[in-house]
N, C-alpha and C positions, 0 to 999 in steps of 0.2 A: 526455611527462612532463617537468616542469620540474625539472631538477637544479640546485639552488642550491649555491653554494660559499661556505663560510665562509673569510674571510681567514686565512691561516696565521699563527700567532703568531710573533713575532720572537725571543722569549726563552723559556727553559725555564720560568720562573715564569709567563709568560703561558700557556704550553701546559698547565700543571697548574692553572690558575685554574679555580675552580668555575663562574664565569660563562661562560668559553669552553666548558667541557665541557657545561654546560647548553644552550648554544646549539647545539652539535654534535648532542647527543642529540635536542633538539627538532626540528632540521632533518631528522635521519634518520627520526624517527618520522613527521613530516609527509610526507616523500617516499615512504618504503617501507611505511607502514602506513595512513595516513589518505587521502592522495591516491589516487583511483581504487581504493579498497579492494575493490570488487566484482571487479576484474580480478586484483588481487594477493593475494587471500585464499587462500593455500595453506599448510597444509591449511585447509579451510573452517571457520573459526572464527567470523568476523563474519557470514557468510551464515547460519550455524546460528542465531545469536542473532536475526538479522533474521527468519528463518523462524519461530522460536519466538514472537517478539512479534507477528508478523502472522498466526499460525496461526488459522484460523477457529474460533471458539467463540462461545457466547452472550455472552462477556465481552470480545471483542476490542476493541470501541470503548471500553469502560470501562478496559481495560488500557492502551490508548494514551493516553487522557485522564489517567489516573493518572501515567503517565510524563511527560506534558506538564507536569503540576503539579509533579512532582519537579524537572524542568528549570527551571521558572520560579521556584520557591521555594527550591530547594536541597535540600529534604527534605519528606517527607510522613509523617504518623504511621502506623505499622504497624497494620493491621486484619486480622482473620482472615476475609477475604472472598475469593471466588474470583478476582476480578481482581488482587488484591494477591498472592495465592499464585502465579497464573500468571505475573505479571510477575517475581516472584522466581525462579521456575523457568527463566525465559528466560536468566538470568545477567546481565541488564543492570543490575540493582540489587543492593544488599546492605543488610542490616540493620545500622544503627549506633545503638546504644542502642535506643530505641523508634521509630526513624524509618527510612524507606527513603531511600537516597541512590544516586546513580549510582555504579556500581562503580569506574570509573576514568576518567581524563581522555580516553583514547582513545575509549571508548564515547560520552562526551559530545560529542566532536568529530565522530563519525560519525553518531550517531543524534541529530541536532540538532532544535531546535524546528521548523525548516522541513521536515525529514524527517517528523516526527510530523504536522504540519499536512497534508502531501501524503498521508500514509498514511490519515489520518482522512477526507480528501476522497475518496480512492479507495474507502473503505468505504461512503460515502453513496450510496444508490441514486439514479439519475436521476429527475427529475420526469416522470412519464408524461403525454404529451399525445396519445398515439395508442394505440388498443387493442393494437397489436403490441408497443409498448414496455411496456404493462402486462403482457402475457403473458410477455415476456422477464423482467421483474422478478419475477414470480411463480415463474418457473423452468420455464415451458413454452415454450422457444424455438421459434417456429414454423418449420417446414420450408418449403422452396420450394413444395411442393405445398399446404401449408396457406395460404400467401400467395395462391396462384392461386385456391384455393377461396374464400378470403375476398373476393377481387376479384370472382369470378363471382357469389357470393351477394349481395354488396352491390350489384352491377350489376342483378341480377334484382329485388332489393327496390326499388331506386330506379326501375326501369322504363325505364332509359335504355340499351336494347340496340342502338340505332341503329348506331353505328360499329363495335361489337365483334361483331355477329352474323355468324356463319359458318353457312351452311345445314347443318342436321343436327347441328351440334356442341352447340348449346344446346337443341335441341328437347325432350329429356326433361325438363329443368328448366322450360322454358316451359310444357309440358303440365301438369306438377305445379303450377306457379304459377297457371295458368288454372283448374284444378280447385278450387283453394282459394279462389277469388274468389267 
């Protein structure tokens, strides 16, 4: 962890200056709150917010997109819609007049546009190019035995048993296959 050090003031008036105090507080917040927040978050406050905003629901993507808009524009008009309400319940935003705004600068520094973009990308399903990827996306992750069965069945269907044939092992499927012809 990078521990920066602010030059010590030379006079009492410099010590009490608001600029010096602002610099000290900003450095302390950066070092002890924002940098490596996942490791330093005790008690778990920021992780709780992270978990709430990323919590799977039908509105997770809308919730993240809404927060992304708030970051980009500074505010978004309050609507009584599920994504808006879930974002508010996460504690990440607050209502200011009739707009949602980021609740505080620490949240803005941790839950950045890059964080939102990565979170949205993580939500996007991969583009299936293979039946096993399609099955995984649908939620039926194939087991090792399903994979073996798929290989055997596709081999039988294609008729290319040459290199894989072990005497007696595939005979029942070969018999079934020959009866259906």
